[in-house]
SEROGU-655067 format. One record per residue: residue in three letters; y, x, z negated of N, C-alpha, C in turn; residue number from 1. Coordinates in Angstrom, 2 decimals. Layout:
BEGIN
SITE,ala,Y,X,Z,Y,X,Z,Y,X,Z,NUM
...
This chain:
BEGIN
SITE,met,-31.67,42.35,-20.65,-32.52,41.48,-19.67,-31.78,41.88,-18.26,1
SITE,val,-32.63,42.16,-17.43,-32.31,42.49,-16.10,-32.03,41.30,-15.29,2
SITE,asn,-30.89,40.93,-14.77,-30.84,39.86,-13.78,-31.31,40.06,-12.61,3
SITE,val,-31.97,38.66,-12.22,-32.98,39.08,-11.09,-32.60,37.83,-9.94,4
SITE,lys,-32.51,38.14,-8.65,-32.47,37.13,-7.69,-33.72,37.18,-6.79,5
SITE,val,-34.15,36.11,-6.66,-35.31,35.83,-5.87,-35.13,35.01,-4.63,6
SITE,thr,-35.63,35.32,-3.66,-35.26,34.69,-2.24,-36.94,34.73,-1.52,7
SITE,gln,-36.96,33.44,-1.34,-38.47,33.25,-0.42,-37.99,33.11,0.93,8
SITE,gly,-38.96,33.30,1.96,-38.65,33.35,3.21,-39.92,33.27,3.96,9
SITE,arg,-39.99,33.27,5.36,-40.81,33.10,6.15,-40.78,34.13,7.50,10
SITE,leu,-41.85,34.84,7.68,-41.94,35.51,8.94,-42.96,35.16,9.94,11
SITE,asp,-42.22,35.02,11.07,-43.32,34.40,12.27,-44.42,35.59,12.83,12
SITE,ser,-45.52,34.85,12.98,-46.62,35.81,13.10,-47.48,35.14,14.21,13
SITE,pro,-47.94,36.03,15.44,-48.48,35.49,16.51,-50.11,35.34,15.92,14
SITE,ser,-50.46,35.72,14.53,-51.80,35.44,14.05,-51.63,34.15,13.27,15
SITE,ser,-50.59,33.54,13.06,-50.54,32.35,12.11,-49.40,31.22,12.64,16
SITE,glu,-50.09,30.23,12.97,-49.07,29.10,13.73,-47.83,28.52,12.76,17
SITE,ser,-47.97,28.91,11.50,-47.02,28.37,10.52,-46.17,29.55,10.01,18
SITE,gly,-46.36,31.08,10.48,-45.81,32.12,9.93,-46.57,32.43,8.54,19
SITE,ile,-46.04,33.54,8.20,-46.35,33.88,6.82,-45.10,33.66,5.67,20
SITE,ser,-45.66,33.60,4.52,-44.66,33.58,3.19,-44.20,35.06,2.90,21
SITE,thr,-42.80,35.32,2.40,-42.29,36.30,1.67,-41.46,35.93,0.54,22
SITE,val,-41.65,37.11,-0.33,-40.73,36.95,-1.59,-39.96,38.28,-1.61,23
SITE,leu,-38.61,38.05,-1.38,-37.73,39.31,-2.13,-37.37,39.02,-3.53,24
SITE,val,-37.89,40.14,-4.32,-37.14,40.10,-5.87,-36.08,41.21,-5.82,25
SITE,glu,-34.90,40.87,-6.36,-33.77,41.58,-6.19,-33.27,41.88,-7.73,26
SITE,pro,-33.52,42.88,-8.62,-32.88,42.97,-9.72,-31.62,43.64,-9.50,27
SITE,asp,-30.51,43.36,-10.66,-29.20,44.25,-10.65,-29.50,45.66,-10.73,28
SITE,asp,-28.65,46.54,-10.12,-28.62,47.66,-10.07,-30.30,48.46,-9.69,29
SITE,ala,-30.83,47.73,-8.67,-32.16,48.36,-8.07,-31.82,49.79,-7.56,30
SITE,ile,-32.93,50.64,-7.87,-33.05,52.06,-7.57,-33.55,52.23,-6.30,31
SITE,ala,-34.42,51.36,-5.98,-35.34,51.60,-4.75,-36.03,50.05,-4.40,32
SITE,leu,-36.51,49.96,-3.06,-37.07,48.65,-2.79,-38.59,49.01,-2.43,33
SITE,met,-39.50,48.08,-3.00,-40.76,48.56,-2.55,-41.52,47.22,-1.75,34
SITE,met,-41.99,47.53,-0.61,-42.76,46.81,0.31,-44.16,46.51,-0.42,35
SITE,leu,-44.58,45.61,-0.95,-45.81,45.52,-1.82,-46.58,44.48,-1.36,36
SITE,gly,-47.68,44.98,-0.76,-48.90,44.21,-0.20,-49.77,43.65,-1.31,37
SITE,his,-50.59,42.64,-1.30,-51.36,41.94,-2.42,-52.65,42.45,-2.19,38
SITE,gly,-53.43,42.34,-3.17,-55.04,42.55,-3.17,-55.42,41.29,-2.41,39
SITE,ser,-56.91,41.72,-2.10,-57.52,40.42,-0.97,-57.46,39.07,-1.72,40
SITE,gly,-57.85,38.83,-2.89,-57.62,37.70,-3.42,-56.39,36.96,-4.22,41
SITE,thr,-55.61,37.95,-4.19,-54.29,37.56,-4.95,-53.08,37.44,-3.89,42
SITE,pro,-53.08,36.25,-3.37,-51.81,36.21,-2.48,-50.59,36.28,-3.12,43
SITE,ile,-49.19,36.29,-2.65,-47.88,36.80,-3.21,-47.69,35.71,-4.35,44
SITE,his,-48.17,34.48,-4.30,-47.61,33.81,-5.41,-48.89,33.52,-6.76,45
SITE,glu,-49.85,34.41,-6.49,-50.69,34.37,-7.49,-50.06,35.14,-8.68,46
SITE,pro,-50.31,34.60,-9.92,-49.64,34.89,-11.27,-49.37,36.52,-11.34,47
SITE,leu,-50.67,37.19,-10.92,-50.73,38.69,-10.85,-49.65,39.41,-10.04,48
SITE,met,-49.51,38.63,-8.94,-48.68,39.56,-8.18,-47.44,39.11,-8.56,49
SITE,val,-47.06,37.81,-8.97,-45.71,37.47,-9.63,-45.22,38.47,-10.83,50
SITE,arg,-46.36,38.77,-11.71,-45.94,39.44,-12.92,-45.89,40.92,-12.55,51
SITE,met,-46.60,41.22,-11.48,-46.32,42.88,-11.04,-44.79,42.99,-10.57,52
SITE,ala,-44.48,41.97,-9.73,-42.96,42.11,-9.19,-42.00,41.99,-10.28,53
SITE,ala,-42.21,40.99,-11.32,-41.45,40.94,-12.53,-41.18,42.33,-13.37,54
SITE,ala,-42.33,43.01,-13.58,-42.30,44.14,-14.38,-41.59,45.19,-13.70,55
SITE,leu,-41.93,45.45,-12.34,-41.14,46.33,-11.60,-39.67,46.05,-11.46,56
SITE,ala,-39.60,44.86,-11.40,-37.92,44.50,-11.72,-37.08,44.82,-12.68,57
SITE,asp,-38.00,44.54,-13.89,-37.58,45.15,-15.24,-37.04,46.74,-15.14,58
SITE,gln,-37.85,47.40,-14.39,-37.52,48.72,-14.24,-36.74,49.05,-13.10,59
SITE,asn,-35.96,48.13,-12.69,-34.82,48.43,-11.31,-35.78,48.74,-9.98,60
SITE,ile,-36.57,48.11,-9.90,-37.50,48.27,-8.70,-37.51,46.81,-7.89,61
SITE,ala,-36.61,46.73,-6.56,-36.84,45.59,-5.98,-38.17,45.51,-5.29,62
SITE,thr,-38.71,44.43,-4.91,-39.86,44.06,-4.19,-39.71,43.21,-3.14,63
SITE,phe,-40.46,43.41,-2.02,-40.53,42.52,-0.92,-42.32,42.33,-0.75,64
SITE,arg,-42.72,40.98,-1.25,-44.05,40.72,-1.01,-44.19,39.70,0.20,65
SITE,tyr,-45.55,40.05,0.74,-45.59,39.15,2.07,-47.13,38.64,2.05,66
SITE,asn,-47.59,37.58,2.68,-48.76,37.24,2.78,-49.50,37.56,4.18,67
SITE,tyr,-50.80,37.57,4.15,-51.39,37.97,5.43,-51.53,36.48,6.14,68
SITE,pro,-52.04,36.53,7.34,-52.58,35.16,7.92,-53.29,34.67,7.04,69
SITE,tyr,-54.57,35.08,6.76,-55.41,34.39,6.02,-55.16,34.06,4.78,70
SITE,ser,-54.41,34.76,4.11,-53.96,34.40,2.62,-52.98,33.29,2.46,71
SITE,glu,-52.28,33.02,3.58,-51.29,32.17,4.05,-52.11,30.90,3.96,72
SITE,arg,-53.15,30.81,4.41,-54.10,29.39,4.46,-55.14,29.41,3.54,73
SITE,met,-55.30,30.49,2.39,-56.38,30.59,1.79,-56.47,29.62,0.51,74
SITE,ala,-57.31,28.74,0.49,-57.56,27.68,-0.48,-58.66,28.33,-1.73,75
SITE,asp,-59.65,28.99,-1.12,-60.51,29.88,-1.93,-60.95,31.26,-1.26,76
SITE,tyr,-61.46,32.15,-2.22,-61.33,33.45,-1.66,-62.93,33.92,-1.47,77
SITE,ser,-62.98,34.68,-0.32,-64.42,35.22,-0.12,-63.89,36.27,0.67,78
SITE,pro,-64.65,37.51,0.62,-64.52,38.63,1.62,-64.55,38.29,3.02,79
SITE,asp,-65.28,37.30,3.69,-65.34,36.90,4.95,-64.38,36.44,5.54,80
SITE,lys,-63.39,35.73,4.62,-62.11,35.31,5.28,-60.99,36.27,5.47,81
SITE,ile,-61.30,37.25,5.13,-60.24,38.21,5.15,-60.01,38.47,6.67,82
SITE,asp,-58.64,38.60,7.31,-58.34,38.80,8.59,-58.84,40.18,8.93,83
SITE,pro,-59.32,40.29,10.28,-59.54,41.73,10.89,-58.73,42.64,10.66,84
SITE,leu,-59.04,43.77,10.34,-58.23,45.34,10.21,-56.92,45.33,10.73,85
SITE,glu,-56.96,44.85,12.18,-56.01,45.08,13.26,-54.95,44.14,12.68,86
SITE,val,-55.21,42.95,12.48,-54.44,41.90,11.96,-53.51,42.29,10.67,87
SITE,leu,-54.25,42.78,9.70,-53.66,43.21,8.56,-52.56,44.37,8.61,88
SITE,leu,-52.67,45.04,9.84,-52.03,46.25,10.01,-50.91,45.71,10.90,89
SITE,ser,-51.12,44.87,11.72,-50.05,44.31,12.36,-48.91,43.51,11.56,90
SITE,thr,-49.75,42.74,10.69,-48.78,41.87,9.41,-47.84,42.91,8.79,91
SITE,thr,-48.58,44.31,8.44,-47.63,45.14,7.62,-46.64,45.68,8.43,92
SITE,thr,-46.84,45.82,9.77,-45.67,46.16,10.51,-44.54,45.15,10.72,93
SITE,leu,-45.19,43.97,10.85,-44.00,42.82,10.74,-43.20,42.85,9.45,94
SITE,ala,-43.95,43.07,8.37,-43.08,43.13,7.20,-42.32,44.12,6.98,95
SITE,lys,-42.68,45.55,7.74,-41.81,46.82,7.87,-40.48,46.40,8.54,96
SITE,cys,-40.62,45.51,9.71,-39.39,45.24,10.76,-38.35,44.33,9.96,97
SITE,ala,-39.17,43.29,8.94,-38.48,42.26,8.12,-37.51,43.20,6.96,98
SITE,val,-38.28,44.10,6.35,-37.49,44.92,5.62,-36.45,45.52,5.89,99
SITE,ala,-36.61,46.12,7.15,-35.59,46.92,7.84,-34.31,46.04,8.16,100
SITE,asp,-34.53,44.91,8.28,-33.38,43.96,8.76,-32.68,43.42,7.39,101
SITE,leu,-33.05,43.65,6.14,-32.53,43.23,5.17,-31.24,43.86,4.49,102
SITE,pro,-30.21,42.89,4.17,-28.92,43.82,3.90,-28.87,44.57,2.68,103
SITE,leu,-29.83,45.29,2.42,-29.98,46.19,1.55,-29.93,47.65,1.61,104
SITE,asp,-29.37,48.42,1.06,-28.99,50.14,1.00,-29.77,50.49,0.03,105
SITE,leu,-31.06,50.52,0.23,-31.98,51.02,-0.97,-33.00,52.05,-0.32,106
SITE,pro,-33.46,53.25,-1.05,-34.60,53.96,-0.48,-36.18,52.84,-0.52,107
SITE,leu,-36.78,53.02,0.51,-37.94,52.52,0.82,-39.01,52.90,0.50,108
SITE,phe,-39.86,52.25,-0.36,-41.37,53.05,-0.53,-42.04,51.82,-0.29,109
SITE,leu,-43.66,52.09,0.02,-44.49,51.23,0.28,-45.51,51.22,-0.89,110
SITE,gly,-45.88,49.99,-1.13,-46.69,49.65,-2.40,-47.97,48.92,-1.90,111
SITE,gly,-49.12,49.00,-2.39,-50.33,48.10,-2.13,-51.13,47.78,-3.17,112
SITE,arg,-51.53,46.66,-3.58,-52.57,46.53,-4.59,-53.95,46.50,-4.01,113
SITE,ser,-55.05,47.36,-4.72,-56.32,46.96,-3.93,-56.48,47.06,-2.54,114
SITE,met,-56.79,46.04,-2.09,-57.08,45.97,-0.30,-55.78,46.74,0.22,115
SITE,ser,-54.51,46.18,-0.05,-53.44,46.48,0.49,-53.23,48.16,0.30,116
SITE,ser,-53.49,48.99,-0.79,-53.45,50.04,-0.94,-54.20,50.84,0.47,117
SITE,gln,-55.26,50.59,0.60,-55.92,50.85,1.90,-54.99,50.57,3.23,118
SITE,val,-54.67,49.54,3.23,-53.80,48.77,4.65,-52.49,49.62,4.53,119
SITE,val,-51.82,49.49,3.63,-50.44,50.19,3.81,-50.42,51.69,4.17,120
SITE,ser,-51.48,52.21,3.28,-51.56,53.94,3.73,-52.14,54.16,5.21,121
SITE,leu,-53.17,53.25,5.61,-53.49,53.44,6.63,-52.40,53.12,7.79,122
SITE,ala,-51.37,52.13,7.79,-50.70,51.87,8.46,-49.64,52.90,8.71,123
SITE,leu,-49.10,53.70,7.48,-48.28,54.56,7.61,-48.76,55.67,8.45,124
SITE,thr,-50.14,56.25,8.36,-50.74,57.28,9.25,-50.63,56.76,10.73,125
SITE,arg,-50.41,55.58,10.87,-50.26,55.24,12.25,-48.75,55.14,12.87,126
SITE,glu,-48.12,54.50,11.81,-46.63,54.14,12.41,-45.60,55.31,12.20,127
SITE,arg,-46.10,56.17,11.23,-45.15,57.24,10.80,-43.72,57.03,10.59,128
SITE,trp,-43.43,56.01,9.69,-41.93,55.54,9.29,-41.51,56.65,8.53,129
SITE,leu,-40.33,57.02,9.35,-39.67,58.42,8.53,-38.74,57.76,7.37,130
SITE,asp,-38.75,56.51,7.06,-37.56,56.19,6.01,-38.55,55.87,4.88,131
SITE,val,-39.75,56.12,5.07,-40.58,55.67,3.83,-40.66,57.02,2.87,132
SITE,his,-40.14,56.71,1.65,-40.22,57.82,0.67,-41.46,58.35,-0.01,133
SITE,gly,-42.32,57.16,-0.20,-43.55,57.53,-1.03,-44.36,56.21,-0.90,134
SITE,val,-45.63,56.40,-1.51,-46.62,55.37,-1.30,-47.29,55.07,-2.75,135
SITE,val,-47.39,54.14,-3.31,-47.90,53.63,-4.65,-49.21,52.82,-4.13,136
SITE,leu,-50.21,53.49,-4.66,-51.76,52.65,-4.28,-52.15,52.18,-5.75,137
SITE,tyr,-52.23,50.99,-5.81,-52.46,50.40,-7.09,-53.84,50.06,-7.36,138
SITE,val,-54.38,50.31,-8.21,-55.98,50.32,-8.39,-56.94,50.47,-6.74,139
SITE,phe,-56.61,51.51,-6.10,-57.11,51.92,-5.09,-58.58,51.93,-4.95,140
SITE,pro,-59.15,51.08,-4.20,-60.45,50.59,-4.22,-61.31,51.33,-3.59,141
SITE,met,-61.76,52.80,-4.06,-62.61,53.54,-3.22,-63.88,53.14,-2.75,142
SITE,arg,-64.44,52.17,-3.63,-65.85,51.75,-3.43,-65.76,50.52,-2.66,143
SITE,trp,-64.54,50.19,-2.24,-64.56,48.85,-1.29,-64.57,49.30,0.06,144
SITE,arg,-65.73,48.86,0.84,-65.68,48.95,2.11,-65.85,47.81,3.19,145
SITE,val,-65.32,46.88,2.55,-64.85,45.55,3.65,-64.32,46.03,5.07,146
SITE,leu,-63.20,46.75,4.94,-62.33,46.80,5.95,-62.65,48.47,6.65,147
SITE,leu,-62.89,49.53,5.75,-63.08,50.68,6.32,-64.42,51.44,5.51,148
SITE,gly,-65.17,51.95,6.56,-66.36,52.61,6.47,-66.08,53.85,5.46,149
SITE,asn,-65.05,54.55,5.28,-64.50,55.62,4.51,-63.12,55.38,4.26,150
SITE,pro,-63.10,54.53,2.94,-61.58,54.31,2.67,-60.81,55.33,2.22,151
SITE,val,-61.21,56.54,1.86,-60.30,57.85,1.64,-60.19,58.80,3.20,152
SITE,gly,-60.81,58.48,4.16,-60.59,59.38,5.34,-59.53,59.56,5.87,153
SITE,his,-58.54,58.85,5.78,-57.23,58.43,6.28,-56.29,59.37,5.37,154
SITE,leu,-56.64,59.53,3.95,-55.41,59.74,3.24,-54.99,61.21,3.46,155
SITE,his,-55.60,62.02,4.18,-54.91,63.19,4.12,-53.91,63.36,5.24,156
SITE,arg,-53.80,62.14,6.11,-52.85,62.11,7.14,-51.63,61.21,6.74,157
SITE,val,-51.66,60.86,5.42,-50.35,59.97,5.22,-49.27,61.13,5.00,158
SITE,pro,-48.23,60.72,5.48,-47.14,61.56,5.68,-46.11,61.46,4.59,159
SITE,ala,-46.32,61.01,3.25,-45.42,60.84,2.22,-46.30,61.05,0.89,160
SITE,pro,-45.40,61.28,-0.06,-46.17,61.52,-1.42,-46.77,60.23,-1.59,161
SITE,met,-47.81,60.28,-2.59,-48.52,59.06,-2.93,-48.87,59.30,-4.63,162
SITE,leu,-48.56,57.99,-5.33,-49.02,57.63,-6.57,-50.09,56.61,-6.89,163
SITE,phe,-51.39,57.15,-7.21,-52.44,56.35,-7.60,-52.41,56.10,-8.86,164
SITE,val,-52.36,54.63,-9.20,-52.46,54.00,-10.62,-53.68,53.02,-10.78,165
SITE,gln,-54.51,53.91,-11.35,-55.85,53.44,-11.40,-56.11,52.98,-12.77,166
SITE,gly,-57.09,51.89,-12.98,-57.40,51.33,-14.19,-58.83,52.22,-14.97,167
SITE,gly,-58.84,52.51,-15.95,-59.74,53.13,-16.48,-61.05,52.75,-16.87,168
SITE,arg,-61.17,51.48,-16.40,-61.94,50.25,-16.74,-62.21,49.90,-15.56,169
SITE,asp,-62.45,50.31,-14.45,-62.33,49.62,-12.92,-63.65,50.45,-12.31,170
SITE,glu,-64.93,50.71,-13.08,-65.72,51.45,-12.01,-66.45,50.69,-10.81,171
SITE,glu,-66.38,49.44,-10.93,-67.02,48.66,-10.03,-66.23,49.19,-8.37,172
SITE,phe,-64.77,49.07,-8.76,-64.10,49.58,-7.26,-63.74,50.90,-7.22,173
SITE,cys,-63.73,51.72,-8.44,-63.25,53.05,-8.19,-63.91,54.10,-9.40,174
SITE,asp,-64.77,54.97,-9.17,-65.05,55.83,-9.97,-64.12,56.87,-10.08,175
SITE,leu,-63.51,57.18,-11.16,-62.31,58.42,-11.42,-63.02,59.62,-10.99,176
SITE,gly,-64.52,59.73,-11.31,-64.89,61.13,-11.00,-65.21,61.36,-9.64,177
SITE,glu,-65.44,60.25,-8.70,-65.13,60.30,-7.18,-64.05,60.36,-6.75,178
SITE,leu,-62.86,59.84,-7.34,-61.80,60.05,-6.48,-61.03,61.39,-6.94,179
SITE,gln,-61.19,61.85,-7.96,-60.49,63.10,-8.48,-60.62,64.27,-7.49,180
SITE,pro,-61.91,64.61,-6.85,-61.91,65.71,-5.84,-61.02,65.38,-4.50,181
SITE,val,-61.08,63.65,-4.21,-60.53,63.55,-2.93,-58.77,63.96,-3.44,182
SITE,leu,-58.27,63.58,-4.42,-56.92,64.05,-4.70,-56.83,65.28,-4.72,183
SITE,asp,-57.71,66.18,-5.57,-57.38,67.75,-5.46,-57.29,68.23,-3.96,184
SITE,glu,-57.96,67.59,-2.99,-57.81,68.10,-1.86,-56.61,67.66,-1.15,185
SITE,leu,-56.01,66.88,-1.87,-54.54,66.33,-1.30,-53.25,67.14,-1.86,186
SITE,gly,-53.87,67.74,-2.77,-52.79,68.67,-3.57,-51.62,68.00,-4.03,187
SITE,asp,-50.52,68.69,-4.20,-49.38,68.08,-4.86,-48.86,66.83,-3.94,188
SITE,arg,-49.34,66.44,-3.06,-48.86,65.32,-2.27,-49.55,63.83,-3.06,189
SITE,ala,-50.31,64.09,-4.02,-51.09,62.93,-4.76,-50.85,63.21,-6.22,190
SITE,thr,-50.42,62.25,-6.75,-50.23,62.02,-8.35,-51.17,60.99,-8.81,191
SITE,leu,-51.86,61.31,-9.71,-52.94,60.02,-10.47,-52.21,59.71,-11.99,192
SITE,his,-52.28,58.60,-12.06,-51.91,57.87,-13.48,-52.94,56.98,-13.84,193
SITE,val,-53.73,57.47,-14.65,-54.78,56.24,-15.14,-54.40,55.39,-16.40,194
SITE,val,-54.38,54.19,-16.21,-54.17,53.24,-17.51,-55.40,53.23,-18.49,195
SITE,glu,-55.45,53.68,-19.51,-56.77,53.73,-20.27,-57.17,52.19,-20.39,196
SITE,asp,-58.39,51.89,-20.44,-58.86,50.54,-21.07,-58.55,49.34,-19.78,197
SITE,ala,-57.70,49.64,-19.00,-57.30,48.75,-17.86,-58.38,48.30,-16.83,198
SITE,asp,-58.55,47.14,-16.61,-59.65,46.83,-15.53,-58.82,46.63,-14.24,199
SITE,his,-59.53,46.13,-13.30,-58.89,45.94,-11.66,-57.66,45.09,-11.65,200
SITE,asp,-57.44,44.30,-12.77,-56.20,43.32,-12.76,-55.37,43.99,-13.52,201
SITE,tyr,-55.66,45.06,-14.07,-54.66,45.76,-15.14,-54.86,45.18,-16.69,202
SITE,asp,-55.73,44.32,-16.78,-55.96,43.65,-18.07,-56.72,44.55,-19.03,203
SITE,leu,-55.97,44.24,-20.12,-56.72,45.12,-21.42,-57.81,44.34,-22.25,204
SITE,pro,-58.59,45.20,-23.05,-59.73,44.31,-23.92,-58.93,43.63,-24.97,205
SITE,ala,-59.61,42.72,-25.37,-58.59,42.19,-26.48,-58.64,43.07,-27.66,206
SITE,ala,-59.42,43.91,-27.91,-59.67,44.77,-29.01,-58.33,45.94,-28.82,207
SITE,ser,-57.65,45.94,-27.74,-56.91,46.91,-27.42,-55.79,46.93,-28.35,208
SITE,ser,-55.31,48.19,-28.69,-54.24,48.31,-29.75,-52.77,48.03,-29.09,209
SITE,ala,-52.57,47.82,-27.52,-51.55,47.54,-27.07,-50.78,46.25,-27.42,210
SITE,asn,-49.82,46.12,-27.14,-48.86,44.81,-27.70,-49.25,43.78,-26.65,211
SITE,asn,-49.68,44.01,-25.11,-49.64,43.44,-24.34,-50.99,42.98,-23.87,212
SITE,ser,-51.33,41.96,-23.55,-52.77,41.73,-22.78,-52.77,42.26,-21.52,213
SITE,asn,-52.06,42.89,-20.81,-52.16,43.60,-19.72,-51.10,44.93,-19.55,214
SITE,ala,-51.62,45.58,-18.77,-50.84,47.08,-18.86,-49.73,47.21,-17.61,215
SITE,leu,-49.28,45.98,-17.39,-48.24,45.86,-16.29,-46.94,46.65,-16.81,216
SITE,pro,-46.56,46.46,-17.87,-45.25,47.17,-18.27,-45.66,48.71,-17.97,217
SITE,glu,-46.56,49.27,-18.46,-47.00,50.44,-18.38,-46.98,51.01,-16.81,218
SITE,val,-47.82,50.20,-16.15,-47.81,50.24,-14.61,-46.49,50.53,-14.01,219
SITE,ala,-45.44,49.54,-14.37,-44.13,49.63,-13.78,-43.27,50.74,-14.31,220
SITE,ser,-43.49,51.17,-15.43,-42.63,52.40,-15.90,-43.13,53.68,-15.17,221
SITE,val,-44.47,53.63,-15.19,-45.07,54.94,-14.39,-44.46,54.90,-13.14,222
SITE,thr,-44.53,53.74,-12.39,-43.85,53.84,-11.07,-42.66,54.14,-10.83,223
SITE,ala,-41.84,53.47,-11.68,-40.14,53.83,-11.56,-40.11,55.26,-11.93,224
SITE,ala,-40.64,55.82,-13.20,-40.48,57.46,-13.30,-40.83,58.07,-11.97,225
SITE,trp,-41.91,57.99,-11.12,-42.22,58.78,-10.23,-41.44,58.69,-9.09,226
SITE,ile,-40.88,57.19,-8.78,-40.10,57.13,-7.69,-38.52,57.85,-7.94,227
SITE,arg,-38.42,57.81,-9.17,-37.04,58.59,-9.68,-37.36,59.86,-9.40,228
SITE,thr,-38.62,60.52,-9.57,-38.77,61.93,-9.33,-38.72,62.39,-8.16,229
SITE,gln,-39.13,61.05,-7.09,-39.16,61.66,-5.44,-37.77,61.53,-5.17,230
SITE,leu,-36.94,60.52,-5.61,-35.40,60.54,-5.05,-34.50,61.62,-5.68,231
SITE,ser,-34.99,62.39,-6.77,-34.21,63.42,-7.36,-34.20,64.57,-6.56,232
């Protein structure tokens, strides 16, 4: 059983009068810290994001989650409530500055689920943060064009290794046949792991032979193995 320390915090944001919420999850013997952005409809206190952080903690990965201004005040979700892209990017930069101020001596990785996988990868192409060891793109939504007309157009400019962890049953947001040629062009900078039978929330069908109703343990295990490879 991994001992975990959870710290709630807030960041001042010019786009939110009350600031934005953050959560730092620190397991004992953490090997890395992931700055983890949420999906468009799953702010940091949503069960899915809480379970993701817990699963990563079980693999000795610390996480720093943060809201965006729109998700801080979100009562219900619709795509038209999402902040403009520049606000999402500036919030990502605020979170990165907050991470830099943490009293932790851990290698840093960026992570983003769904919408945030687009945002954090784009932010890295602009900011070129030299201390980022890699980017984990969870259920990268190649077919979701609310923010970017071409969601994959920036990926070749990402200056760090990338791990894509996709659901095998997530055709609405990403067809794996369409994604594979993009990854082939990225060469050894991109690694793909497909969670068989998982949907966009990493949920598994009731008839699955897996012991869990969702695939988060597998997702976290794959992430930790990839991070260890990057650090070796």
